[in-house]
C-alpha positions, 0 to 999 in steps of 0.5 A, a space after each residue: 251017471 246013475 239014473 237013480 241019482 238023477 232027477 228032473 225038476 218040473 213046474 206045473 201050472 194048474 188047468 185053467 178050467 175044470 177038466 182041463 189039463 195042467 201044463 208041465 214044463 221041465 225047468 231043471 235037474 237035481 242030483 241026490 247027494 250021499 246024505 239024501 239031500 238034493 243039489 238043484 240046477 235050474 235052467 228056467 226060473 218060473 214067475 212063481 215058485 209054487 207047484 214045483 216037483 222033483 221026480 225021478 228022471 225017465 229016459 224018453 224013447 226015440 219015437 222016430 226009430 
């Protein structure tokens, strides 16, 4: 599958206090259709459907090699 056609879906929970880090959780994947629309496949549905982002998929490097 072409990586430019494949995206990740993220839920972002804002930091609880100023200066803290937001919590990011990958909750699914998306595919771009020929017309530019997206098909979404959720593995997890967060309790609130706010702060959802669809981003280009990035392969993670294997840190053990």
